[in-house]
LODREN-547292 format. One record per residue (C-alpha): residue in one letter; residue number from 1; x, y, z. Coordinates in Angstrom, 2 decimals. Each point is the difference from the previous one (the first is absolute). Last residue first. Layout:
[atom A, NUM, [X, Y, Z]]
...
***
This chain:
[atom K, 49, [-83.83, 39.41, -21.86]]
[atom K, 48, [1.83, 2.65, 2.05]]
[atom L, 47, [1.47, -2.69, 2.24]]
[atom M, 46, [1.43, -1.82, -3.01]]
[atom N, 45, [1.57, 3.17, -1.35]]
[atom T, 44, [1.62, 0.78, 3.34]]
[atom K, 43, [1.40, -3.53, 0.34]]
[atom L, 42, [1.41, 0.08, -3.53]]
[atom E, 41, [1.54, 3.42, 0.65]]
[atom Y, 40, [1.60, -1.25, 3.23]]
[atom L, 39, [1.32, -3.07, -1.82]]
[atom E, 38, [1.60, 2.13, -2.71]]
[atom K, 37, [1.56, 2.42, 2.50]]
[atom S, 36, [1.40, -2.89, 2.04]]
[atom L, 35, [-1.80, -0.78, 3.22]]
[atom D, 34, [1.79, 0.33, 3.32]]
[atom V, 33, [1.24, -2.48, 2.58]]
[atom Y, 32, [1.39, 1.02, 3.37]]
[atom Y, 31, [1.49, -2.78, 2.10]]
[atom K, 30, [-0.45, 0.72, 3.70]]
[atom Q, 29, [2.78, -1.50, 2.12]]
[atom P, 28, [-1.26, -2.89, 2.08]]
[atom N, 27, [-0.43, 0.38, 3.77]]
[atom N, 26, [-0.15, -3.72, 0.79]]
[atom L, 25, [-0.72, -2.20, -3.02]]
[atom R, 24, [3.26, 0.61, -1.85]]
[atom K, 23, [-0.24, -0.01, -3.79]]
[atom V, 22, [0.30, 3.76, -0.53]]
[atom E, 21, [3.11, 0.42, 2.14]]
[atom E, 20, [1.51, -3.07, -1.70]]
[atom W, 19, [-0.06, 1.89, -3.30]]
[atom I, 18, [-1.67, -1.76, -2.93]]
[atom T, 17, [2.31, -1.36, -2.72]]
[atom K, 16, [0.30, -3.45, 1.62]]
[atom L, 15, [-3.77, -0.44, -0.36]]
[atom E, 14, [0.44, 0.13, -3.79]]
[atom E, 13, [2.36, -2.99, 0.05]]
[atom K, 12, [-2.38, -2.00, 2.20]]
[atom E, 11, [-2.94, 0.89, -2.25]]
[atom H, 10, [1.91, -1.12, -3.12]]
[atom K, 9, [0.81, -3.37, 1.59]]
[atom A, 8, [-3.64, -0.47, 1.05]]
[atom I, 7, [-1.23, 0.84, -3.51]]
[atom E, 6, [2.50, -2.41, -1.55]]
[atom E, 5, [-1.10, -2.77, 2.39]]
[atom L, 4, [-3.66, 0.62, -0.81]]
[atom T, 3, [0.81, -0.37, -3.68]]
[atom P, 2, [0.11, 3.00, -2.31]]
[atom M, 1, [-2.51, 0.37, -2.86]]
***
């Protein structure tokens, strides 16, 4: 289990990979996220049940 410090360090490194256009608060660029085929199928199966 990572420490809080390790989690914070990881988060800061991951945040560097996101485009500045997406992070800005005024007029941010839309960031489109899609489901993988496997996740879409899982979602569909769960909704059917």
